[in-house]
C-alpha positions as CSV (number, residue, x, y, z in Angstrom):
1,M,-26.0,-25.2,2.4
2,K,-25.1,-24.9,6.1
3,M,-25.0,-28.7,6.5
4,K,-22.7,-29.0,3.4
5,V,-20.3,-26.5,5.0
6,I,-20.3,-28.5,8.3
7,I,-19.6,-31.8,6.4
8,L,-16.7,-30.3,4.5
9,F,-15.2,-28.8,7.7
10,C,-15.5,-32.2,9.4
11,V,-13.8,-34.0,6.5
12,A,-10.9,-31.4,6.5
13,L,-10.5,-31.8,10.2
14,F,-10.4,-35.6,10.0
15,Q,-7.8,-35.4,7.3
16,V,-5.6,-33.2,9.4
17,C,-6.1,-35.1,12.7
18,C,-5.6,-38.5,11.2
19,S,-2.4,-37.6,9.2
20,A,0.5,-39.9,10.2
21,N,2.7,-36.8,10.4
22,Y,0.3,-34.5,12.3
23,N,1.8,-32.7,15.3
24,P,-0.5,-30.6,17.5
25,D,2.4,-28.5,18.7
26,F,3.3,-26.8,15.4
27,C,2.3,-26.7,11.7
28,V,5.3,-26.3,9.4
29,A,4.2,-24.6,6.2
30,N,3.6,-26.5,3.0
31,L,4.8,-23.7,0.6
32,S,3.2,-25.4,-2.4
33,T,-0.3,-24.7,-0.9
34,P,-2.1,-21.3,-1.0
35,Y,-1.4,-18.8,1.7
36,T,-4.5,-17.9,3.7
37,P,-5.3,-15.6,6.6
38,S,-4.6,-18.6,9.0
39,G,-1.3,-19.4,7.2
40,Y,-0.3,-22.3,5.0
41,Q,-1.5,-25.9,5.2
42,C,0.7,-28.2,7.3
43,K,3.6,-30.0,5.7
44,E,4.3,-33.7,6.1
45,N,7.8,-35.1,6.6
46,V,9.0,-32.3,8.8
47,T,12.8,-32.0,9.4
48,V,15.0,-29.8,11.6
49,D,15.9,-27.8,8.5
50,D,12.3,-26.4,8.4
51,F,13.2,-24.6,11.6
52,V,16.5,-23.1,10.4
53,F,17.1,-20.1,8.1
54,S,20.5,-20.1,6.6
55,N,20.5,-17.1,4.2
56,F,20.4,-14.1,6.4
57,A,23.3,-12.4,4.5
58,S,21.9,-12.8,1.0
59,G,19.4,-10.0,0.8
60,K,18.4,-7.8,-2.2
61,T,19.8,-4.3,-2.6
62,I,17.2,-1.5,-2.7
63,K,19.1,1.1,-4.7
64,P,17.1,4.3,-4.0
65,F,17.6,3.9,-0.3
66,N,21.1,2.3,-0.3
67,I,20.1,-0.7,1.8
68,T,20.2,-4.4,1.6
69,L,17.2,-6.2,3.1
70,T,16.8,-9.9,4.0
71,V,13.4,-11.0,5.3
72,A,12.9,-14.3,7.0
73,S,9.2,-14.8,6.9
74,V,6.9,-17.9,6.6
75,N,7.2,-17.5,2.8
76,N,10.9,-18.7,2.9
77,F,11.1,-20.1,6.5
78,P,8.4,-22.8,6.8
79,G,8.9,-23.4,10.5
80,L,7.4,-20.0,11.3
81,N,4.0,-21.0,10.1
82,G,1.5,-20.1,12.9
83,L,4.1,-18.8,15.3
84,D,3.3,-15.0,14.8
85,I,7.0,-14.1,14.5
86,S,9.5,-13.4,11.8
87,A,12.8,-11.5,11.3
88,A,14.8,-9.4,9.0
89,R,18.4,-8.2,8.5
90,V,19.1,-4.8,7.1
91,E,22.4,-3.2,6.0
92,V,22.2,0.5,5.6
93,G,25.0,2.2,3.6
94,V,26.5,5.5,4.5
95,N,23.8,8.2,3.9
96,G,21.3,5.4,3.3
97,S,17.9,5.1,4.9
98,I,15.1,2.7,5.8
99,A,12.3,4.9,4.3
100,M,9.1,5.7,6.1
101,H,6.8,2.7,6.1
102,T,4.3,0.8,8.2
103,H,3.5,-2.8,9.1
104,P,-0.3,-2.7,9.6
105,D,-0.3,-6.2,10.9
106,A,2.9,-6.3,13.1
107,S,4.8,-4.5,15.8
108,E,8.6,-4.5,15.3
109,L,11.8,-4.5,17.4
110,L,14.9,-3.1,15.7
111,I,18.1,-4.4,17.2
112,M,21.4,-2.6,16.4
113,V,24.6,-4.5,15.9
114,K,26.9,-2.1,14.0
115,G,27.1,1.6,13.3
116,Q,24.6,4.2,14.2
117,L,21.0,4.8,13.0
118,T,18.7,7.7,13.8
119,A,15.4,5.8,14.1
120,G,11.9,6.5,15.3
121,F,8.1,6.5,14.6
122,V,5.7,9.4,14.2
123,T,2.1,10.1,15.3
124,P,-0.1,13.1,14.5
125,D,1.1,14.7,17.7
126,H,4.7,13.7,18.2
127,A,7.9,12.2,16.7
128,Y,9.6,9.6,18.9
129,V,13.2,9.7,17.5
130,K,16.6,8.6,18.9
131,D,20.1,7.8,17.8
132,I,20.6,4.1,18.4
133,K,24.0,2.2,18.5
134,P,25.1,-1.4,19.0
135,G,23.3,-2.9,21.9
136,D,20.3,-0.7,21.6
137,V,16.8,-2.0,20.7
138,I,13.9,0.3,19.6
139,A,10.2,-0.7,19.4
140,F,7.8,0.4,16.7
141,P,4.2,-0.2,17.6
142,K,2.0,-1.9,15.1
143,G,0.7,0.4,12.3
144,Q,2.9,3.4,13.2
145,V,4.9,5.1,10.5
146,H,8.5,4.5,11.3
147,F,12.0,5.0,9.7
148,A,15.7,4.8,10.2
149,V,18.6,6.8,8.6
150,N,22.3,6.1,8.8
151,S,23.6,9.0,10.9
152,G,27.1,7.5,11.4
153,S,30.2,7.3,9.3
154,E,30.1,3.6,8.4
155,E,27.7,1.0,7.2
156,A,25.0,0.2,9.8
157,V,23.6,-3.3,10.4
158,A,20.5,-4.1,12.4
159,F,18.1,-7.0,12.9
160,A,14.4,-6.8,13.1
161,A,11.8,-9.0,14.8
162,Y,8.1,-8.8,13.9
163,S,5.0,-10.0,15.7
164,N,3.7,-11.7,12.5
165,S,5.0,-14.6,10.5
166,N,4.2,-12.8,7.3
167,P,4.3,-9.0,8.0
168,S,3.3,-6.6,5.3
169,F,5.5,-3.7,4.3
170,Q,3.9,-0.5,3.1
171,F,6.5,2.1,2.1
172,L,5.0,5.6,1.7
173,D,7.2,6.4,-1.3
174,H,6.0,3.3,-3.1
175,L,2.3,4.0,-2.2
176,L,2.5,7.5,-3.6
177,F,5.0,7.2,-6.5
178,A,5.2,3.5,-7.7
179,N,1.7,3.1,-9.1
180,D,-0.7,4.8,-11.5
181,L,-2.1,7.4,-9.1
182,P,-2.4,10.6,-11.3
183,T,0.2,13.3,-10.6
184,S,-2.5,15.9,-10.3
185,T,-4.2,13.9,-7.6
186,I,-1.0,13.5,-5.6
187,A,-0.3,17.3,-6.0
188,Q,-3.8,18.2,-4.8
189,S,-3.8,15.8,-1.8
190,T,-0.2,16.4,-0.7
191,F,0.6,20.0,-1.9
192,L,3.8,18.7,-3.4
193,D,5.2,20.4,-6.5
194,I,4.2,18.7,-9.8
195,S,7.8,18.6,-11.1
196,E,9.0,16.9,-7.9
197,I,6.2,14.3,-8.1
198,K,7.1,13.5,-11.7
199,K,10.7,13.1,-10.7
200,L,9.8,10.7,-7.9
201,K,7.4,8.8,-10.1
202,T,10.2,8.2,-12.6
203,L,12.5,7.0,-9.8
204,F,10.2,4.6,-8.0
205,R,8.3,3.2,-11.0
206,G,11.7,2.1,-12.5
207,S,13.0,0.6,-9.2
208,R,9.9,-1.0,-7.7
209,Y,10.7,-3.8,-5.2
210,E,8.3,-6.5,-4.1
211,Y,8.4,-7.5,-0.5
C-alpha cells in the first residue's frame, strides 16, 4: 500500500514538473478542479488577466446589515492561488454594520477610504475598539471576534486584506440563527429570550448569505 502511494505521488509530480506551462514561481488556479487544503491545481495557458480582478464594485448586498460586500479570493481571482493573500471591499450604509464574525484561518487589515466606522475585536478580557476614518488601518488578529459599525453620517467604504487566499467567514448571527439548532438549546446556552431567538431565526433563515 505504501509503495502504491509513493508511485502515485511520483507520477503526479512528474506530470506537474514536465508540463510545458509549469512555472515554479506561481501556480494560477484551475478553477475547474476541486479545491483542496493546498489550493487548486495549476492552470495551463496563464495570462496577465489571471492576476487582475476587475469587479471590485459589484458585490452582493446583505440586507440585514445594510452592507455590500465584494470578496476577491482564489475562488474568483485565480492568480491568488498559493499566495496566502486575498481582499475585500465593503460599503456600509448609514446605521449599517459588519456584524461580529471571525476568520479562523486568517488575520485581517481593514483600510478606511470613506466615512467613519467604529471597529474593533474582542477577547474574554478586553474590547479593542476605535473610531477609524479615511487613512486609518486597523488589524484583526486571526481567529478573534471582530466587527465594525457605521458611526458616521454617510456611507462608509473600506477595503480588507486577508492572510489567506480563501479565508472563511463565520458570522455569529448566522451560526446561531441561520441553521436548525433548536430554539430551546440556544436559550439554555445563551440566556436569550425565546421570543427574541424566534425573531432572529426568522430573519436569518430567510436571508442566508453564502460566502
